[in-house]
Every structure is written in structure tokens, then in C-alpha cells.
C-alpha positions in Angstrom: -0.9 31.3 2.4 -2.5 32.2 -0.7 0.2 30.8 -2.8 -1.5 28.5 -5.7 -0.5 24.8 -5.6 0.7 23.9 -9.0 0.0 20.6 -10.3 -0.6 19.8 -14.0 -2.0 16.7 -15.6 -0.4 16.4 -18.5 -0.1 13.2 -20.8 3.1 12.8 -22.2 2.4 11.8 -25.9 6.0 11.0 -26.7 7.2 10.9 -30.6 7.5 7.0 -30.8 10.7 5.9 -33.5 9.6 2.9 -35.2 12.4 2.3 -37.2 13.3 -1.4 -38.2 16.3 -2.4 -39.6 16.3 -5.5 -41.9 19.1 -7.7 -43.6 18.0 -6.3 -46.9 21.7 -6.0 -48.7 20.4 -5.0 -52.4 21.3 -1.7 -53.9 19.4 1.1 -52.3 17.2 3.2 -54.4 14.0 5.6 -54.0 10.9 3.6 -54.2 9.3 4.1 -57.7 5.8 5.8 -57.8 3.1 2.6 -57.3 1.4 1.5 -60.2 -0.7 -0.6 -58.4 -3.1 -0.4 -55.3 -0.4 -1.6 -53.3 3.4 -0.8 -53.7 5.9 -3.6 -53.6 9.1 -2.1 -54.2 11.6 -4.6 -55.3 14.5 -3.1 -57.0 15.1 -1.3 -53.6 14.5 -1.3 -49.9 11.3 -1.9 -48.4 9.9 1.0 -46.3 6.8 1.6 -44.4 5.3 4.2 -42.0 2.8 4.3 -39.0 0.7 7.1 -38.1 1.8 7.7 -34.3 -1.4 9.7 -33.9 -3.8 7.0 -35.0 -2.1 4.3 -32.6 -2.7 7.0 -29.6 -6.5 6.9 -30.6 -7.1 3.5 -31.6 -4.8 1.2 -29.6 -6.9 0.2 -26.7 -3.9 0.0 -24.5 -3.4 3.7 -24.9 -7.2 4.7 -24.5 -7.2 2.4 -21.4 -4.2 4.1 -19.6 -5.0 7.3 -20.8 -8.2 7.3 -18.9 -6.4 5.8 -15.9 -3.7 8.5 -15.9 -6.6 11.1 -16.3 -8.5 9.5 -13.0 -5.3 9.7 -11.0 -4.4 13.4 -12.2 -7.7 14.4 -11.5 -7.4 12.5 -7.7 -4.2 14.2 -7.0 -5.6 17.6 -8.4 -8.6 17.3 -6.0 -6.5 16.5 -3.2 -4.3 19.3 -3.5 -6.9 21.7 -4.1 -9.1 20.6 -0.8 -6.3 21.0 1.4 -5.3 24.5 -0.2 -8.8 25.8 0.8 -8.8 24.3 4.2 -5.5 25.9 4.7 -6.7 29.2 3.3 -9.8 29.3 5.5 -7.8 28.5 8.3 -5.1 31.4 7.5 -8.3 33.9 6.9 -9.5 33.0 10.5 -6.5 33.2 11.9 -5.6 36.8 10.4 -9.6 37.6 11.9 -8.5 36.5 15.4 -5.4 38.6 15.5 -7.1 41.7 14.3 -9.6 41.1 16.9 -6.6 40.8 19.6 -8.2 37.0 20.2 -4.8 35.9 20.9 -2.0 36.3 23.1 1.5 37.0 21.2 3.0 33.6 22.4 -0.6 32.2 21.2 -0.5 34.0 17.8 3.2 33.1 17.0 2.5 29.3 18.0 -0.5 29.2 15.4 1.1 31.2 12.7 3.9 29.0 12.9 1.7 25.7 12.6 0.0 27.5 9.7 3.6 27.9 7.7 4.4 24.4 8.5 1.1 23.0 7.1 1.9 25.3 4.1 5.4 23.7 4.0 3.9 19.9 4.2 1.5 20.9 1.6 4.0 22.1 -0.8 6.1 19.0 0.0 3.1 16.7 -0.7 2.5 18.6 -4.3 5.9 17.7 -5.1 5.7 14.1 -4.1 2.3 13.5 -5.9 3.5 15.1 -8.7 6.9 13.2 -9.0 4.8 9.7 -8.7 2.4 11.1 -11.6 5.4 11.8 -13.6 7.0 8.2 -12.7 3.5 6.7 -13.8 3.3 8.6 -17.3 7.2 7.6 -18.0 6.1 4.0 -17.2 3.2 4.0 -19.3 5.1 5.8 -22.2 7.8 2.9 -22.1 4.9 0.0 -22.0 4.0 1.7 -25.4 7.1 2.1 -26.9 8.2 -1.6 -25.9 4.7 -2.9 -26.9 5.0 -1.3 -30.5 8.5 -2.3 -31.1 7.9 -6.0 -29.7 4.6 -6.0 -32.5 6.9 -4.7 -35.5 9.8 -7.2 -34.7 7.1 -10.0 -35.4 5.4 -8.4 -37.7 8.4 -7.5 -39.8 10.0 -11.0 -40.1 7.0 -11.5 -43.1 7.0 -8.2 -44.3 10.8 -7.4 -44.6 10.7 -4.0 -44.1 14.1 -2.2 -44.2 12.7 0.9 -42.5 9.4 1.4 -40.8 9.2 5.3 -40.1 6.6 7.1 -37.5 4.6 9.8 -38.9 3.3 12.6 -36.5 2.2 15.7 -37.5 4.2 17.2 -40.2 7.3 15.3 -39.6 7.2 13.4 -42.9 6.2 15.9 -45.4 5.1 13.5 -48.0 4.3 9.9 -47.9 2.5 7.8 -50.4 -0.8 6.5 -49.1 0.4 2.7 -50.4 3.2 2.5 -47.5 1.0 3.2 -44.8 0.8 0.2 -42.6 -1.1 1.9 -39.6 -4.1 0.0 -39.8 -2.3 -3.3 -39.9 -0.4 -2.5 -36.8 -3.2 -1.0 -34.9 -5.2 -4.5 -35.5 -2.4 -6.4 -34.6 -1.8 -4.5 -31.5 -5.5 -4.7 -30.1 -5.4 -8.6 -31.0 -2.4 -9.0 -28.6 -3.3 -6.8 -26.1 -4.5 -8.3 -22.7 -5.1 -6.0 -20.2 -3.3 -6.7 -16.8 -5.3 -7.5 -13.9 -4.0 -4.4 -11.8 -5.3 -2.4 -15.2 -8.6 -3.8 -15.0 -8.8 -3.1 -11.3 -7.7 0.3 -11.6 -10.1 1.0 -14.7 -13.1 0.2 -12.5 -12.3 2.5 -9.7 
């Protein structure tokens, strides 16, 4: 009866691949070290990169949905813990009554079976709520990727980058800051972001 319920509230910060191909058919070569404030390689393909961590921190959609997921996760955790405490209290009371010979054998078997069923039901509930939370998190990650890729497709119509890389942690060992378009991307994403009615309602809870 003392089996601890396991439910991890973890936001999945997925590594977002932000690569966009273009129709640049010129000879490919490494971009030269920029001599001006903003590098504009003309002899090879244009490359830019976006810092994923900055998007997760400053993109309003990420902040809004992270709060919603945290609230949902905490509600699930609270529900499971409350039911577990109730079950443990009932089990402790049952054991005490058994030791006091307060039940007949048939009564003890019936009550014990009922407590075991409650334990099984709680495990099923734990699994169901965990699965629902996982589905919601995956839905959020897909919406995040889609919004970024959609924005970059429009953004790149004018910029004509051959490749836009995602920089997360140390996955890129060196990148010249002049190729960093993170601020432009965040500004554009936030300008285009319009919270859905469902999200506004959920955020107010």
C-alpha cells in the first residue's frame, strides 16, 4: 500500500532543427571572416544561426505554454498525491483494526480486496494522467517547431540564407556573432504570435 506514485513533470525542451535550404547554386565555400559589423558573404552560401535557448526564454508562446504545462503537471501531481495519502491512511487503519481483531475473516478479506482495488485504480489513473500530459507536451513541441519553421520560411524569402542552423549548448563549437539572427527571429515570432482563445482561458485558471 505504500508504493509511491511516480509522475515526473518535465517539460521537453526539444532540440529544434532550423535548417532551411535555398536555391543558391553558386560555388560553395567557407564564409570569410567578416570585416564589417554584419558579414555578407557573397562568394559562397549564406549561413545564419539561431540560439534555441534564447527562443525558449524569450518567445512569448514558449513562456505561455510552459506556464500552462507546469500548472497542469502540478495539478496532476497534487491529485495523485492526495489520493495516495487517502489510500495509505485507509490501509493503516485497516491494519490497526486487523491487529485488534475488529473484523471477521470474511470482513478482513473483503476490505483488503477493496483496498487493493483502490491501489490498482490509482496506478491506472497515474498512467492515464501521465500519458495525457505527455501527449500535451508533444503537442506543444510540435506547435513550437511548426511556428518557427513557418516564420523562417517567410523570413528567408528576402534573406536568402542557404542554411539556418540551431545553436543549443555546445552543438556548434564556434560561430561568428555576425551570423546570429536570433534577435530578428524572436522579434518576428513574438510579433506574429496570437494566443488562441483556449490558451487564454487556460492561462487565466
